[in-house]
C-alpha positions in Angstrom: -70.3 -67.4 -8.7 -69.1 -70.2 -6.4 -72.3 -72.3 -6.4 -71.4 -74.0 -9.6 -67.7 -74.5 -8.6 -66.3 -77.8 -10.0 -62.8 -78.9 -10.9 -63.9 -79.3 -14.5 -64.8 -75.6 -14.5 -61.2 -74.7 -13.7 -60.0 -76.8 -16.6 -62.6 -75.6 -19.1 -62.8 -71.8 -18.4 -62.6 -70.5 -14.9 -59.0 -71.5 -14.5 -57.8 -68.5 -16.5 -59.8 -66.1 -14.4 -58.4 -67.6 -11.2 -54.9 -67.5 -12.6 -55.2 -63.8 -13.6 -56.5 -62.8 -10.2 -53.7 -64.7 -8.5 -51.1 -63.0 -10.6 -52.6 -59.6 -10.0 -52.6 -60.1 -6.3 -49.0 -61.3 -6.2 -47.6 -58.5 -8.4 -49.6 -55.9 -6.5 -48.2 -57.2 -3.2 -44.6 -57.2 -4.6 -45.1 -53.6 -5.9 -46.3 -52.4 -2.6 -43.5 -54.1 -0.8 -40.9 -52.6 -3.2 -42.4 -49.1 -2.6 -42.3 -49.6 1.1 -38.7 -50.7 1.1 -37.6 -47.9 -1.2 -39.3 -45.3 1.2 -38.1 -47.0 4.4 -35.2 -44.6 4.8 -37.6 -41.6 4.6 -40.1 -43.1 7.0 -37.4 -43.8 9.6 -35.9 -40.4 9.1 -39.4 -38.8 9.7 -40.0 -40.9 12.8 -36.5 -39.9 14.2 -37.2 -36.2 13.6 -40.6 -36.5 15.3 -39.0 -38.1 18.3 -36.3 -35.5 18.5 -38.9 -32.6 18.2 -40.9 -34.2 21.1 -37.8 -34.2 23.2 -37.0 -30.6 22.3 -33.6 -31.5 20.8 -31.9 -29.0 18.4 -30.8 -31.8 16.0 -34.3 -32.2 14.7 -33.8 -29.0 12.6 -30.7 -30.3 10.8 -31.2 -31.0 7.2 -29.2 -34.3 7.2 -29.5 -36.8 10.0 -27.4 -39.5 8.3 -24.4 -40.9 10.0 -21.4 -41.4 7.7 -19.5 -44.6 7.2 -16.4 -43.3 9.0 -18.5 -42.6 12.1 -20.1 -46.0 11.9 -16.6 -47.6 11.6 -15.4 -45.6 14.7 -18.3 -46.7 16.8 -17.9 -50.3 15.7 -14.2 -50.2 16.5 -14.8 -48.7 19.9 -17.5 -51.3 20.8 -15.2 -54.1 19.6 -12.3 -52.9 21.7 -14.5 -52.4 24.7 -16.0 -55.8 24.5 -12.5 -57.4 24.1 -11.3 -55.6 27.1 -14.2 -56.9 29.2 -13.0 -60.5 29.0 -10.8 -62.0 31.7 -7.1 -62.4 30.8 -6.6 -66.1 30.4 -3.4 -68.0 30.4 -2.4 -69.7 27.2 -1.3 -72.9 28.9 -3.2 -76.0 27.7 -3.1 -79.2 29.6 -3.7 -82.4 27.8 -4.2 -85.5 29.9 -4.3 -88.9 28.2 -6.8 -91.3 29.5 -6.5 -95.0 28.8 -9.8 -96.4 27.7 -10.7 -100.1 27.7 -11.6 -101.8 24.4 -15.2 -100.9 23.3 -16.9 -102.7 20.4 -18.9 -99.6 19.6 -16.0 -98.1 17.7 -14.6 -101.3 16.2 -14.5 -101.4 12.4 -14.5 -105.2 12.5 -18.3 -105.3 13.2 -19.0 -102.7 10.6 -17.5 -104.7 7.7 -19.8 -107.0 5.7 -18.9 -110.6 5.9 -19.6 -112.4 2.6 -20.9 -116.0 2.8 -18.5 -118.8 1.7 -19.3 -120.8 -1.4 
């Protein structure tokens, strides 16, 4: 099949076959990815139950292992408050000291302007 491969073959007739195979591969990959993503919750739930059974935890037999939004919000709030408390208490006094700098041509706009030649 590939011994007579030439660019002219793609243009004349083999290009359609290559295009169709490419489209089929791409759409098959997209389909498998969408199936995997849609079943990801079930897969993770199964792995969590398996881990809980190995540890002998009684929660593995519950019908629903989901955590509600209210519980997630309470956990996030507790973590935020704990992390804010961990910082040192800093004073709100800012000190601004002015430093006199000598003239520097690097920041001068004079050298950045274009000088037109005189007529």
